[in-house]
Residue, then its C-alpha position, 0 to 999 in steps of 0.5 A: x322075206x320078213x315084213x320088216x325087211x320088205x318095208x326097209x327095202x322099199x324105203x331104200x328103193x325110194x331113196x335111191x330112185x330119188x323120185x316121188x311116188x306117181x299117182x296110180x290110175x285105177x278104176x272100178x267096173x260098174x254100170x252107172x244108173x244116173x249122174x252124180x254130177x249134173x252140173x259140170x259142163x257148158x250151158x246156154x243161158x237165157x236171162x229174162x229182164x224187162x221184157x227182153x231176153x239176153x243170151x249168155x253162156x255158163x261153164x260150171x265145175x262141181x267139186x263136192x258141193x262147191x261150184x266154180x266156173x265162168x260166164x259171158x254175155x254180150x251185155x255183161x262181158x266175161x264173169x267169174x262164178x263165186x260162192x257157188x254151191x249145189x245141194x238138194x237139187x238147188x244151185x246158187x252162185x254169184x257172178x262177178x264182172x269187171x264192167x257190170x254189177x254182180x248177179x246173184x242166181x239160184x236155180x233148180x234142175x228140172x227136166x234137164x234144165x236149170x230154172x230159177x231167179x237172178x237178182x241184180x241192179x235192184x230187181x229180180x227176174x227169171x233165168x234158165x239154162x240148157x246144157x250144150x250138146x256134147x257137154x260131158x257129165x261124169x257118171x255116177x259111182x255104183x257105190x253111194x257115198x256114205x250119208x254124211x257131210x263128212x265120211x272121211x274125217x277120223x281114224x282108220x286102220x289101213x293095210x298097204x299090200x305089195x308082193x304078198x306082204x302087208x304093212x299096217x298103218x293108222x291113218x288120221x284124216x281131216x276133211x275141210x271142204x274138199x281138202x284132206x289133211x292128217x297124219x299116220x302112224x306105222x310100226x314099220x314106217x314111223x310117223x307120217x304126214x298126209x299132204x295134197x289130199x282131196x275128197x271129191x265125187x266119192x274119190x280120195x287121193x293123198x300123198x303120205x310123207x314119211x321119214x325116208x320118202x313118200x308115196x301117193x294113194x288113191x281110193x274110193x269109199x265102198x261098203x264102208x271101207x276105203x279101197x284103192x291102189x298105190x304105186x311107187x318107184x322102181x315098179x313098186x305098186x300094190x293095193x290098200x284098204x282101210x276101215x274106220x276105227 
């Protein structure tokens, strides 16, 4: 079967099936050496102010360098984490409350604890937090992320493989925060649009929409290449990889 015939049948199957491509789950076997995400999880917090200690809780979620979440204490009531970031072992965020002034916090991770300062109501004081027992931290990938704030944006020569054949596709990614957008070109699929893209913790996922259908791909950055899998309707599935131009 020629490559053009295979790709034509694939598009027809997508149209007949009338369903979008389902995200393919996949994993790479590795031995984690340390945590790439020491922040996500639930934390028991102690705020020290004016000779008293106020307990509270934090629930943090790390996505790239962005931190979101929520907080609560008997003194402040429930709050929301805003403007959160984690970089160079430094955490910073603002807690916003409905019934209390906002609190600006900074901290570093030391011996498994967050230790730092907070600012609110015209004064500065100390705070610390310890992760709750059983709060899960995601393991590190055995492959480090490229030493760049943006390892994704740019043009990539990709090859999508299935049933012994492969189709070349040029992918043009643009990273904005954790969101990935872009376009594609292929002599067999024609022009396409990259949607629902995300890049977080060395993992890429996106949906590629072309004239006659769409499919969703996942991948990781390994040795300078993006490698992963895609899965389509009617049992169609395969692997893909891409190398930066």
